[in-house]
C-alpha positions as CSV (number, residue, x, y, z in Angstrom):
1,M,201.8,88.5,176.4
2,L,202.2,87.0,179.8
3,Q,200.1,89.8,181.4
4,L,197.5,89.3,178.7
5,G,197.3,85.6,179.4
6,K,196.9,86.2,183.2
7,R,194.2,88.7,182.5
8,N,192.3,86.3,180.3
9,W,192.6,83.6,182.9
10,R,191.2,85.9,185.6
11,I,188.3,87.0,183.5
12,G,187.5,83.4,182.5
13,L,187.6,82.2,186.1
14,A,185.4,85.1,187.3
15,I,182.8,84.2,184.6
16,F,183.0,80.5,185.4
17,F,182.6,80.9,189.2
18,G,179.9,83.4,188.7
19,K,178.0,80.9,186.7
20,I,178.6,78.2,189.3
21,I,177.1,80.4,192.0
22,G,174.1,81.1,189.8
23,T,173.6,77.4,189.2
24,F,173.4,76.6,192.9
25,V,170.8,79.3,193.3
26,V,168.7,77.9,190.5
27,I,169.1,74.3,191.8
28,A,168.0,75.4,195.3
29,A,164.9,77.1,193.9
30,M,164.1,74.0,191.8
31,M,164.3,71.7,194.9
32,I,162.4,74.0,197.3
33,I,159.6,75.7,195.3
34,P,158.1,72.7,193.5
35,G,157.9,70.8,196.8
36,M,155.8,73.6,198.2
37,I,153.3,73.3,195.4
38,A,153.0,69.9,193.7
39,T,154.6,66.6,193.1
40,P,154.5,64.4,190.0
41,A,151.7,62.3,191.7
42,H,149.6,65.4,191.8
43,A,150.3,66.6,188.2
44,A,146.7,66.0,187.1
45,D,145.1,67.7,190.1
46,T,142.8,70.7,189.7
47,Y,144.3,74.0,191.0
48,T,142.7,77.2,192.2
49,A,143.3,80.4,190.2
50,H,145.7,81.6,192.8
51,E,147.7,78.3,192.7
52,T,147.7,78.4,188.9
53,T,149.1,81.9,188.9
54,F,151.8,80.9,191.4
55,I,152.7,77.8,189.3
56,N,152.9,79.9,186.1
57,T,155.1,82.5,187.9
58,V,157.5,79.8,189.0
59,N,157.6,78.2,185.6
60,T,158.2,81.6,184.0
61,I,161.1,82.3,186.3
62,W,162.6,78.9,185.5
63,T,162.2,79.6,181.8
64,L,163.8,83.0,182.0
65,V,166.8,81.6,184.0
66,A,167.2,78.9,181.4
67,A,167.0,81.5,178.6
68,F,169.8,83.5,180.3
69,L,172.0,80.3,180.5
70,V,171.4,79.6,176.8
71,F,172.2,83.1,175.9
72,G,175.4,82.8,177.9
73,M,176.5,80.1,175.4
74,Q,177.3,82.9,173.0
75,A,180.4,83.6,175.1
76,G,181.3,80.0,174.8
77,F,180.8,80.0,171.0
78,V,183.0,83.1,170.7
79,M,185.8,81.6,172.7
80,L,185.6,78.2,171.1
81,E,185.6,79.6,167.6
82,A,188.2,82.2,168.3
83,G,190.5,79.7,170.0
84,F,190.4,77.3,167.1
85,A,190.8,80.0,164.5
86,R,194.1,81.5,163.4
87,K,195.4,84.7,164.9
88,K,194.7,86.8,161.9
89,E,190.9,86.0,161.8
90,T,190.2,86.3,165.6
91,V,188.6,89.7,165.5
92,N,186.5,88.6,162.6
93,V,185.1,85.7,164.7
94,L,184.3,88.1,167.6
95,M,182.6,90.6,165.3
96,E,180.6,88.0,163.5
97,C,179.3,86.5,166.7
98,I,178.4,89.9,168.2
99,F,176.7,91.2,165.2
100,D,174.9,88.0,164.5
101,T,173.4,88.1,168.0
102,C,172.1,91.6,167.4
103,L,170.8,90.8,164.0
104,C,169.1,87.6,165.3
105,G,167.2,89.5,168.0
106,I,165.7,92.0,165.6
107,L,164.8,89.3,162.9
108,F,163.4,86.8,165.4
109,W,161.2,89.6,166.9
110,A,160.0,90.8,163.5
111,I,159.4,87.6,161.6
112,G,161.2,84.5,162.9
113,Y,159.1,83.8,165.9
114,A,155.9,84.2,163.9
115,F,157.1,81.8,161.2
116,M,158.1,79.3,163.8
117,F,155.7,79.3,166.7
118,S,152.5,81.0,165.5
119,T,149.6,79.0,164.0
120,G,149.4,78.8,160.3
121,N,149.6,75.6,158.3
122,A,151.7,72.5,158.3
123,F,154.7,74.3,156.8
124,I,154.8,77.9,158.2
125,G,153.2,80.1,160.8
126,Y,151.8,83.4,159.6
127,H,150.5,85.3,162.6
128,W,152.1,87.5,165.3
129,F,154.6,89.3,163.1
130,F,156.5,91.9,165.3
131,L,154.8,90.0,168.1
132,S,151.6,91.9,167.2
133,G,148.3,90.2,168.1
134,A,150.1,87.5,170.1
135,P,148.2,86.1,173.1
136,A,149.3,86.8,176.7
137,T,150.7,83.3,177.2
138,Y,152.1,80.7,174.8
139,L,149.5,78.0,174.1
140,A,148.9,75.9,177.3
141,T,152.3,76.5,178.9
142,G,151.2,79.4,181.0
143,I,154.4,81.1,180.1
144,P,154.1,84.8,179.0
145,I,154.7,85.2,175.3
146,L,157.6,87.5,175.8
147,A,159.3,85.1,178.2
148,H,158.8,82.3,175.6
149,W,160.2,84.6,172.9
150,I,163.4,85.3,174.8
151,F,164.0,81.6,175.4
152,Q,163.4,80.8,171.8
153,Y,165.5,83.7,170.6
154,A,168.5,82.3,172.5
155,F,167.9,79.0,170.6
156,A,167.7,80.8,167.3
157,D,170.9,82.7,168.0
158,T,172.7,79.4,168.8
159,C,171.7,77.9,165.4
160,S,172.9,81.0,163.5
161,T,176.2,81.1,165.4
162,I,176.9,77.4,164.6
163,V,177.0,78.2,160.9
164,S,179.9,80.6,161.2
165,G,182.2,78.0,162.7
166,A,182.7,76.0,159.5
167,M,183.2,79.2,157.4
168,I,185.9,80.9,159.4
169,G,188.8,82.6,157.6
170,R,187.4,83.1,154.1
171,T,183.9,84.6,154.4
172,S,183.4,88.3,153.8
173,F,181.7,90.1,156.6
174,R,179.0,91.5,154.2
175,G,178.4,88.0,152.9
176,D,178.1,86.8,156.5
177,I,175.4,89.4,157.1
178,L,173.4,88.1,154.1
179,Y,173.5,84.4,154.9
180,S,172.8,85.2,158.6
181,I,169.6,87.0,157.5
182,G,168.7,83.9,155.5
183,I,169.4,81.4,158.3
184,T,167.8,83.4,161.2
185,G,164.9,85.0,159.4
186,F,163.8,82.2,157.2
187,I,165.6,78.8,157.1
188,Y,165.7,78.1,160.9
189,P,162.2,79.4,161.8
190,I,160.3,78.0,158.8
191,I,161.9,74.5,158.8
192,G,161.8,74.6,162.6
193,H,158.0,75.1,162.4
194,W,157.6,71.7,160.9
195,A,158.8,70.0,164.1
196,W,158.1,72.6,166.8
197,G,155.2,74.7,165.5
198,P,151.7,74.1,166.9
199,D,150.6,72.7,163.6
200,G,153.8,71.6,162.0
201,F,153.4,68.4,159.8
202,L,156.3,66.6,161.6
203,A,155.0,67.5,165.1
204,L,151.5,66.2,164.2
205,M,152.8,63.2,162.2
206,G,151.0,60.0,163.0
207,S,148.0,61.6,164.5
208,K,144.5,61.4,163.1
209,G,144.0,63.2,159.8
210,N,147.7,64.3,159.6
211,F,150.9,63.3,157.8
212,L,151.6,59.5,157.9
213,E,148.6,58.8,160.2
214,S,149.3,55.1,160.0
215,L,152.7,55.5,161.7
216,G,151.0,56.4,164.9
217,Q,154.1,58.4,166.1
218,G,155.0,62.0,165.9
219,F,158.5,63.4,165.4
220,R,160.2,64.2,168.8
221,D,163.0,66.6,169.4
222,F,162.9,67.7,173.0
223,A,165.5,70.4,173.0
224,G,166.8,70.6,169.4
225,S,169.3,68.0,168.2
226,T,167.6,68.5,164.8
227,V,165.8,71.8,165.0
228,V,168.8,73.7,166.3
229,H,171.9,71.6,165.8
230,T,171.2,69.7,162.6
231,I,169.9,72.8,160.8
232,G,173.0,74.7,162.0
233,G,175.5,71.9,161.2
234,I,174.1,71.1,157.8
235,A,173.9,74.8,156.8
236,S,177.6,74.9,157.9
237,L,178.3,72.0,155.5
238,A,176.6,73.8,152.6
239,G,178.6,77.0,153.3
240,A,181.9,75.2,153.6
241,I,181.3,73.4,150.3
242,V,180.4,76.6,148.5
243,L,183.3,78.5,149.9
244,G,185.9,75.8,149.3
245,P,189.0,75.5,151.6
246,R,191.1,78.3,152.9
247,I,194.1,79.4,150.7
248,G,197.0,77.2,151.6
249,R,194.9,74.5,153.4
250,V,196.6,71.1,152.9
251,F,194.6,68.0,153.4
252,R,196.1,64.7,154.8
253,R,195.1,62.7,151.7
254,D,197.3,65.0,149.7
255,D,200.2,65.2,152.2
256,K,200.3,62.8,155.1
257,L,203.1,64.8,156.8
258,K,202.0,68.4,156.4
259,G,198.3,67.9,155.9
260,G,195.5,68.5,158.4
261,L,193.9,71.5,160.1
262,P,196.1,74.4,160.9
263,P,196.9,74.5,164.6
264,A,194.5,76.4,166.8
265,H,196.0,79.8,167.9
266,N,194.8,79.5,171.5
267,L,193.7,76.2,172.9
268,T,193.2,77.7,176.3
269,V,190.5,80.0,175.1
270,A,188.9,77.2,173.1
271,A,188.8,74.8,176.1
272,V,187.3,77.4,178.4
273,G,184.7,78.2,175.7
274,A,183.8,74.5,175.6
275,F,183.2,74.5,179.4
276,I,181.0,77.6,179.1
277,L,179.0,75.9,176.4
278,W,178.6,72.8,178.6
279,F,177.4,75.0,181.4
280,G,174.9,76.7,179.1
281,W,173.5,73.4,178.1
282,Y,172.0,73.1,181.6
283,G,169.6,75.8,180.4
284,F,169.3,74.4,176.9
285,N,168.1,71.0,177.9
286,P,166.4,71.2,181.3
287,G,165.0,74.6,180.4
288,S,163.1,73.0,177.5
289,T,160.6,71.6,179.9
290,L,159.3,75.2,180.3
291,S,158.3,73.9,183.7
292,A,159.9,73.9,187.2
293,M,157.1,71.6,188.4
294,D,158.6,68.6,186.6
295,M,161.2,68.0,189.2
296,Q,162.1,64.4,188.2
297,G,162.3,65.4,184.5
298,I,164.6,68.4,185.1
299,G,166.9,66.3,187.3
300,R,167.0,63.4,184.8
301,I,167.7,65.8,181.9
302,A,170.6,67.5,183.7
303,A,172.1,64.1,184.7
304,N,171.7,62.7,181.2
305,T,173.2,65.9,179.7
306,T,176.3,65.5,181.9
307,L,176.8,61.8,181.3
308,A,176.5,62.1,177.5
309,A,179.1,64.9,177.5
310,C,181.5,62.9,179.7
311,A,181.2,59.8,177.5
312,G,181.6,61.7,174.2
313,G,184.7,63.5,175.4
314,M,186.4,60.3,176.7
315,V,185.6,58.2,173.6
316,A,186.8,60.9,171.2
317,M,190.0,61.3,173.1
318,Y,190.8,57.6,173.0
319,F,189.9,57.2,169.3
320,A,192.3,60.1,168.5
321,L,194.9,58.5,170.8
322,W,194.7,55.1,169.1
323,F,193.8,56.0,165.5
324,G,194.2,59.7,164.9
325,P,196.8,61.8,163.1
326,T,198.4,62.5,166.5
327,K,198.5,58.8,167.3
328,G,199.9,58.2,170.7
329,K,199.1,61.7,171.9
330,F,196.1,63.0,173.9
331,D,194.4,65.5,171.6
332,V,192.7,68.5,173.1
333,G,190.8,69.4,170.0
334,F,189.2,66.0,169.6
335,T,188.4,65.8,173.3
336,V,186.6,69.2,173.2
337,N,184.6,68.3,170.1
338,G,183.8,64.9,171.6
339,L,182.2,66.3,174.7
340,L,180.3,68.9,172.6
341,G,179.2,66.1,170.3
342,G,177.8,64.2,173.3
343,L,175.9,67.3,174.4
344,V,174.4,67.8,170.9
345,A,173.4,64.1,170.7
346,I,171.6,64.1,174.1
347,T,169.7,67.2,173.3
348,C,166.9,65.4,171.5
349,P,166.4,62.3,173.7
350,C,167.4,63.8,177.1
351,Y,163.9,63.6,178.5
352,W,163.2,60.0,177.5
353,V,166.4,58.0,178.1
354,S,168.0,56.6,181.2
355,P,171.5,57.6,182.5
356,L,172.9,54.4,181.0
357,G,171.3,55.2,177.6
358,A,172.8,58.7,177.8
359,I,176.3,57.3,178.4
360,L,176.0,54.9,175.4
361,L,174.6,57.4,173.0
362,G,177.2,59.9,174.1
363,A,179.9,57.4,173.6
364,I,178.7,56.7,170.1
365,A,178.7,60.5,169.5
366,G,182.4,60.5,170.3
367,V,183.0,57.9,167.6
368,V,180.9,60.0,165.2
369,I,183.1,63.0,165.9
370,F,186.2,61.1,165.1
371,V,184.9,59.5,161.9
372,G,183.1,62.6,160.8
373,T,186.2,64.8,161.1
374,N,188.2,62.4,159.1
375,L,185.5,62.1,156.4
376,L,185.6,65.9,156.0
377,E,189.4,65.7,155.7
378,Y,189.0,63.0,153.1
379,F,186.5,64.9,151.0
380,R,188.6,68.1,151.3
381,I,186.0,70.1,153.2
382,D,187.6,72.8,155.3
383,D,185.8,73.1,158.7
384,P,188.1,74.9,161.1
385,V,186.1,74.2,164.3
386,G,184.4,70.9,163.5
387,A,180.9,72.4,163.3
388,V,179.7,69.8,160.8
389,P,180.6,66.7,162.8
390,V,179.7,68.2,166.1
391,H,176.4,69.8,165.3
392,G,175.4,68.2,162.0
393,L,176.3,64.6,162.3
394,C,175.9,64.3,166.1
395,G,172.6,66.1,165.7
396,I,171.4,63.5,163.3
397,W,172.7,60.7,165.5
398,G,171.1,62.1,168.6
399,T,167.7,62.4,166.9
400,I,167.8,58.9,165.6
401,S,169.1,57.5,168.9
402,L,165.8,58.2,170.6
403,G,164.3,55.3,168.5
404,F,166.9,53.0,170.1
405,F,167.3,54.2,173.7
406,A,163.9,55.6,174.8
407,S,163.4,53.7,178.0
408,G,159.7,53.4,178.0
409,E,159.3,55.1,181.4
410,Y,158.6,58.7,180.4
411,G,155.9,60.4,178.4
412,A,155.6,64.2,178.3
413,T,156.4,67.2,180.5
414,G,153.8,69.9,181.4
415,P,153.3,73.1,183.4
416,T,152.1,71.2,186.5
417,G,154.4,68.1,186.2
418,A,155.1,65.0,184.2
419,D,152.5,62.9,182.4
420,N,153.8,59.4,181.9
421,S,150.6,57.8,180.8
422,A,151.9,57.3,177.3
423,P,155.7,56.6,177.7
424,V,158.0,56.6,174.7
425,K,159.7,53.2,174.2
426,G,162.6,52.6,171.8
427,L,163.8,49.5,170.0
428,F,166.3,48.4,172.7
429,Y,163.5,48.4,175.3
430,G,161.0,46.4,173.3
431,G,159.2,49.3,171.7
432,G,159.6,48.1,168.1
433,L,160.5,50.3,165.1
434,D,157.8,52.9,165.1
435,V,159.6,55.6,167.1
436,L,162.8,54.9,165.2
437,K,160.9,55.3,161.9
438,A,159.4,58.6,163.0
439,Q,162.8,59.9,164.1
440,F,164.4,58.9,160.9
441,I,161.7,60.5,158.7
442,G,161.9,63.8,160.7
443,S,165.7,63.9,160.7
444,F,166.0,63.0,157.0
445,T,163.3,65.5,156.0
446,I,164.9,68.4,157.9
447,T,168.5,67.5,156.9
448,V,167.7,67.3,153.2
449,A,165.6,70.5,153.1
450,T,168.2,72.4,155.1
451,F,171.0,71.4,152.8
452,V,169.2,72.1,149.6
453,V,167.9,75.6,150.7
454,A,171.2,76.6,152.4
455,F,173.3,75.5,149.5
456,A,171.2,77.4,147.1
457,M,171.4,80.5,149.3
458,M,175.2,80.3,149.8
459,W,175.7,79.7,146.1
460,I,173.7,82.8,145.1
461,I,175.5,85.0,147.6
462,N,178.8,83.7,146.4
463,K,177.8,84.8,142.9
464,M,177.3,88.4,143.9
465,P,179.9,91.0,143.2
466,N,182.5,92.1,145.8
467,P,182.3,93.1,148.5
468,W,178.9,91.3,149.0
469,K,180.3,88.0,147.6
470,L,180.3,85.2,150.2
471,R,184.0,84.6,149.8
472,V,186.4,87.4,150.6
473,E,189.0,88.6,148.0
474,D,192.2,86.5,147.9
475,H,194.4,89.3,149.1
476,G,192.2,90.0,152.0
477,E,192.2,86.3,153.0
478,K,195.9,86.0,152.7
479,A,196.6,89.1,154.9
480,G,193.9,88.2,157.4
481,L,190.2,89.2,157.8
482,D,190.9,91.1,161.0
483,I,192.7,94.0,159.3
484,F,191.0,93.7,156.0
485,E,187.4,93.7,157.3
486,H,187.7,95.3,160.7
487,G,190.9,97.4,160.8
488,A,192.1,95.8,164.0
489,A,194.2,93.0,165.3
490,A,193.1,90.8,168.3
491,Y,196.5,91.3,169.9
492,S,198.0,94.7,169.5
493,E,201.6,93.5,169.6
494,D,200.9,91.5,166.4
495,E,199.8,94.5,164.2
496,D,203.4,95.0,162.9
497,E,203.5,91.3,161.8
498,I,200.5,91.5,159.5
499,D,201.1,91.4,155.8
500,I,199.8,94.9,155.1
501,Q,201.5,95.0,151.7
502,G,199.7,91.9,150.6
503,L,196.4,93.2,151.9
504,F,196.4,96.6,150.2
505,E,198.2,95.7,147.0
506,G,197.2,97.9,144.2
507,G,196.5,100.9,146.4
508,S,192.7,100.6,146.0
509,V,192.1,100.3,149.8
510,K,193.4,102.6,152.5
511,N,195.4,101.1,155.3
512,P,193.1,101.5,158.4
513,L,196.1,101.4,160.7
514,T,197.7,104.5,159.1
515,A,194.8,106.3,157.5
């Protein structure tokens, strides 16, 4: 076990320092190349064909590097979820994340990207299936369509992976495949089209001839607090409710001494996973500019992302210290989820807020994590990793926070730089309630739609016969999904400790360890 721990540490450190080196290379390119081409003051200049090609090439490289960073977040999700899980469901977490990534790639190529980003109507896109007939570049970005696809695929994969976190330990693998098809192929891209599609009704809200024209404001979600995280978090809530708690799960309202989440089996892995996710967020948020030319915007987004995470982690830690079940102790789990909650919250407003605003909204996200986690415990909803408060509740808060904290200095990003001619101004900066109203309407619409559709889908899957039913059989859950579903234990020395007799009672299933 000691050798295994040392090996895990060496692998983790190698990955971490490799990513650090990559970051310095990207930052150097961001500082040098845009200065050779344009500055924000020249954003509206006319460029020659050669200059335009060069700008588009640089923007494409930036978008692809960001896509690779976002894709690397899958390693963080795997480690975070596996670390917070129990030993006997670790392999199941690994397999779910790996297979889901593969499934998402095929589905998003075949139908997801078309539903989400092609033209169609206010509710759904209906061109470019299998990327057939798609233009060379995506709209006015100058980014090749395949580069845009790979960036957005990484986002879709993130949303789908979020859902698994709240359903750990009692979801059959076949049921997981079915709901993943529903999330990745239909729920995420179709609902996402409303906010991010070229003709989505929330994206065009407030403009002439479109939804709520009198409001004069469209719904804004720069990098996905709603489109990625709220959809993922609320679908997680639906799944956790339909599944019910894990067998033997005791809640604090029923037993103050023994109640609460089962202890994480490897907090080291979970903490390293959180840092990898934080690192990947530097692709998630700054990369959503799709432009290396917006130097000020990229730098501001990266700084805001960092500060919100720091504030969220610190506030969640202190709330757990002062008021939590481990009162008087510094809780790693709350701290990890607090920094992740800050990252989720800043994802929507990262372009439009100041560093101070990022700190404040990140700090509030830390409070949301603490309160949300305790609310789930009170309502007896079993969420092993905190996916619902981190992604669902902090996604909602982050989206609405734009209406309060938008500083009134920044407008929109673009392929040749920033356009600040129409800055976004929130309530705290004298902007009134219009932006806040638009954000509330968009967040509420997507939250309700996601919950209703996801709950119906999870309920239907749970009514299917075994082994396709959403919840695994009781004897498989008791013995552990690792052996029952995958025939392997995460740690070979633990195989003899697994309750094989309970798993294969009745003799209807062969023991994969001896067959």
